[in-house]
N, C-alpha and C positions, 0 to 999 in steps of 0.2 A: 042419488049419487051421480048418475050420468049428467044431471044438470050442473053439479059442481065441477065436474071435469070439463064441461063445456066452457066454463069461465076460467078455470085454472090454467089451461094450456096457453090461451092468448096472453095471460098475465105473465107467465114464465117467459114467453117469447119477447114480450115488451121489456122485461127486466134484463134479459141477455143483450138485447139491442142497445138498451140504455147504457149498460156497462161498457159495451164496445165503443159507443160514440163518446162516452166520457173519457175513455183511454185515449182515443184519437184526438179529442179536443184538448186534453192536457198536454199532449206532445206539441201541438200547434202553438199553444199559448207560450210555452217555455221557449220555443224557437223564435217567436215573433216579438216577444216582450222587449221593452226598451232596456238597454244595458244588460242584456241577458246572455246566458251561455247556451249554446246549442247542445243537442244530444251528444255531439262529439267532444264536448268539453271546451269548445272555442268560445272565447270571451270577446264581446264587442265593446269598445270604449269610444266615447265621443270626444272630438277635439274641436273647440270653438275659438275663433279669433276674427280679426277684422281685416287681415291683409289678403284679400282675394287675389291681388296681383302676384302673390307668392305661391298660389295654389299648385302650379305646375311643378315647381321645385319641391314643395312639401309632399306632393303625391309620390315623387321619386323617393323621398326620405321615408315615407310610410311604407312603400313597397319593400324597401331594404329592411325596415324594422320588422315587417310581417314575415319576411323570408327568414330572419334571424329568430323570430318569435312566432312560429306557425300557429300557436294556440291563441294569439291575440289579433283581433281585427280592429283597425282604426277607421272610424267614419269622421270625415272632416266637414265642418260647416262654417262658412264665413258670412259676415254681415258687413255692409259699409260702415266706416268708422263712426259716423254720426249716429247711425242706428245702434251700433254696438254700445256706444256710451249711454244711450238712453233706454235700451230695452234688455240688454243681456242679463242684468241682475235678476229680473223676473223669470227669464228663460231657464237659468241654471239653478235657481233657488231650491228646487226639489230633487236635484241630482239626476233627473231623467236624461238630461243632455249636459255636455260640458264636463266630463270626467276630468279632462285636461282643458283648461281655458287660459286665455291671455287677459292681462289687465293693464290698463294705462297706469302710470304712477300718479301720485297726487290725489285728486278728489275721488277718482274711481277706486283706487287702492284703499283709500280711507273708508269709503262706503262699503266695500266688500269685507274689510276687516270688521267693521261694526256689525255687519250682517252675519259674521261667523262663517263665511263661505270658503275660507282658506284652510287647507290642511297644513299643519306645522311641519316644515321640511328641515328644520334645524337638525344638524348632525348627519344629514344624508351624505353618503360617500361621494356622490357626483358633484357636490358643491366645490370640491377641490379643483375641478376643471375650470373654474371661473376666476377672473380677476376679482379679488375680494372687495376692492374699493368700488368696483363698478356694479356690484349687486346690492349695495346698501339701500337703494331705493325700494327694495322688496322686503325690508326689515322693519320690525316694530317691537319695541321693548325687548330687544336682544334676540328676537326670534325671526327666522327666515320663512316668510309666508309665500313669497313669490320670487322668481328668479328672472331678472331683466336679461333678455336674450340679445336685444339689439342695442348698438351704440350709435347714436345719431348726433350730428352737430347741427344745431338749429341756427345756422348762419346763412345769410343770403349767398346764392351761387352767382358767380360772374363769368362772363364770356372772355376768356383770356385773349383771344385774337382781336376782339373789339378794343379791349384795353390797350393792347400793344399798338394797334392802328392809330390810336389817338394819344399815345404816349402817357398812359395812365397807370398808376400803381395803387394798391390798396392804401387808403389814407389812414393817418395816425391820429387825426383829431377831427372835430366837427366842421370847422371852417374848410378843411381840405376835402371833406366828404361832400359838402355843398358845392365846392368849386368843381369837383369831379362830375357831379350830376349836371352842372350847368354846361360843362364842355360837351357832354354827351347830348344834351338837349339841343345845343347850338348846332350840332352836326346831324340833327334829324333822328337821333336814336332815343328811344324811351329809356330813361335812366333805370327805373325800377318797375318791373311787372309785379303788381300787388293784387292778390286775391282778396279784396276787401269784403266780398259777400260771404266768404266762408272761412278758410283757414288762415288767411293773411294776418288779421289782427292777433290771433293766438300765437303765431310764429314770430312775426316781426317785433312784437312787444318785448321779446326776451333780450335781443341784442340792444334794443333801444333803451331799456331800463337798467341793464346790467351795471353800467358805470354811473348812472344817476342815483341808484339806490344807496342809501347811507349804510346799509348792512345787507348781508346775504339773506337774512331772515326777516326782511322788511315786511313781506306779505303775511308772515306768521304773526308779526306784531299788529298788522292792520286787522287781521281776523280776531285778535285778542283784545282789540280796543286800545292798544298801546301806541298806535300810529294811525294816520288817516290818509286816504287817497287825495285829500285836499292839501296834503303837505307838499312841499316843493318838489320832491323827487318825481311824483306822478304827474303833477301839473306841468313840469318841465318836459317830461316824456311826451305828453299829449301835445304840448306846444311845438315840439320838434317834428312830430309826425304831421301835424297841421301845416307846418312850414314846408315840408316836402311836398305835400299835396297842393298847397297854395302856389308854389313856384312851378308846378307842372312837372314834377319829377316822377310822379306816378302816371300811368296811362289815363286817358279820359275815362270817366265813370268808373274809377277804381272801386267805389263802394258797391257797384252793381256787377263787378267782375268775379266769377267763380274760379276755382283752382285750375280746371282744365284750360280755360281761356287765357289765364295769366301765364300758365306754362307754355301754351302755344306761342305767345308773343316772344318768349325767351328762346324756345326751340327754333322758331323761324328767324331768329337773330334780329328781331325788331326792337327787342329790349336787351340792355347790357347786363342787367342784374335781375334775379328772381328771388323775391322775399319768401323763401321757404327753408330748405335745409338739405343736408347731404343725402337724405332718403330719396330725393328726386334725381340725383346725378345719373344713375343707371338708366332710368326711364327716358330722360332727356337725350342721352347718348344713343339709345335704341332708336329714337325717332329722328335724330339728326347725327349720323356717324361723324360728321365733320366738326362737331362741337368740341372745343377744348375748354374744360371747366375747372374752376377752383372756387374756394370759399373765402368770403371776407365778412367782417362785421362792422357796421357803422360805429365809430367811436364818438360818443355824444359829448365828450368833455375834451379838455386840452390833453395833449399827449402825456404830460407829466402827471395828470390826474387819473389816468386810466388804470383801473385795477385788473381788468380782464380783456382778453383778446377776442373772446367768443363764448359760445354757449354749447353745452353738451346735455344730452338726455340719455338715460338708459331706460328702455321701454320694451314693449312686447313681453311683459312679465309673465312667465309661465307658472302655472299653479295647478294644484290638484284640488278638486272640489271636495269639501268636507262631507258632502252628501253622496259622494260617489259610492256605488255598490262594488266597484272594483279598484280600490285605491292602490293596491300593489302593482296592478297592471298599468295604471296611470303613471305611477312613479317610474316604472320600467321604461315607459315611452319617453319621459323627460330625461332619464339617464342616457338613453340612446341619443337624444338630441344634443346632449352635453359632450359627446365625443368630439375631439378636435377635427377629425376627418369628416364627420357628419356636419358639424357646424361650419366647417370650411366650404364644403360643397354647397350648403345652403347660402352662405355669404356670397360666393362667387356666381351662383346662378341668379340671385335676387338683387345683387348690388347693395346689400346691407351689411355694414360692419357689425361684428358680434362681440360679446363680452367674454367669450371662451378663450382661454389661453392657448398659445401655440398654433394659432390658425394662420394659414398662408393665403394671402390675397393675390389673385391673378390679375384683376382688372385695374386700369389706370384710375378709374373712378373710386374704387375702394382704397387705393393707395393715396389718393388725394385726401380723403377723409382721414386716413391713417396718419398723415402728416400733422394732424391737429392733436395727436396724442401727447405731444410734448409742449403744447401751447397752454397758456394760463386761461382755463375756461371755467365757467361757473355752471352748476346744475340748473336746468331750465327754470327760471323764476316763476313762470305760470304754473308749473306743477307743484310749487310750494304752497299754492292756494288750495286748501283741502276741502272747502265747501263748493259744490258745483255751481250753486246760485251766485256765490261771490266771484267765482272764476268768470262766469258769464257776464257779470256786472262790469268787471275790469275790461274784458274784451269789447263789450258793448260801448264803453266810453270812447274807445278808439273809433268805432263806427260813427259815434255821435259827432266827433270833431270833423270827420270826413263829410258829414252831412251839413256842417255849418255851425254846430253848437260850439260855444267858446270852451277852451280847455278847462277853465275854472268851473263852469256850469256842468260840463260833462263829468268832471271829478266829483262834484257835489251830488249829482244824481246817482253815481255808482256808490258813493259812500253811504247814501241813504239806505240802499239795499243791504249793504254790509251791516249797518247799524241795527237793522231788523233781526239779524242773525246773532249778534253779539249777546251772550248771556243765555241763549236758548239751550 
């Protein structure tokens, strides 16, 4: 009997210790788990997007949200836009991060929809805070899956003082645009700073093709096999881009120039135009307070043939992850972002126009973009290309002509890639 007691006592002690450790361990796991609630009932949600330059403003927004909703904590994670486009789907697919995430329109929105990553937001009360026409890019089959938060004009920026110095005004046709570029070049000014190595082709193609395209859905037809890039509209667009390059209207080695370097040429007033969009107005002004900037779009046809004055995009599309463990808290965060006073603070701090109604813009740069609200603009043609490989083939054809390939051959090479995807 003594022998049995000798073994029983240590076993009881071990059992008690095991239970205590198990209890402690359970508490730690629930607090540290991803997207979890702490013992106090506080929920943590993850917010993923690509606009790292907006982090300071969004941190202020998050602080205000958490003050109003003390039981919700928001962790923000940003990625560079190129990484975001290529990797975010795999990161958010299990719901461990990205309870709220942002999507680009077009190919990425299409891919996320097919993957079933969006929560249907149709009928949400906060949708009434938005301009209904400007959030259509986040809709599919009559359902609202994502809410475009930013309104961007993808038109080149120009230096108002340089234009005034040389007696120049935004041209109304192609011949006038070429003449303007030549005047600038003759006076030692780079006409167009062009980031040919990264964002330039994808931005500049939009205003270059908008009036050459026979219809607004031309790229939809191309992807359906009902039209081809070898048709006149795209070959003409490539030919005109090549003409600008051949005449020296881009800076030297435009194909090897990345966005920051192209931006620096404009900010330093070495270039009169920057082939980007309204999203860079505020950053340019921050780096050169003496800049006076406006937007213009090259008109690639005769003035009487022009259908559009420029290009707009509604982007930074806010969504709730369908795999989120806290969808109601995620929706509450988007609802907070939808308030006019919150959206207005974000807009004025970041220099980004928004799609929320009744927002007041304080800065000259936001008001410049706001002037375009009454102009005839088309939704960004590049984002009507829904297959990512096809989109890359189109922009690569621009880089090809900059490297010396003929417009006809570059169009054929791009069409060959699209042909591979038709019918898949």
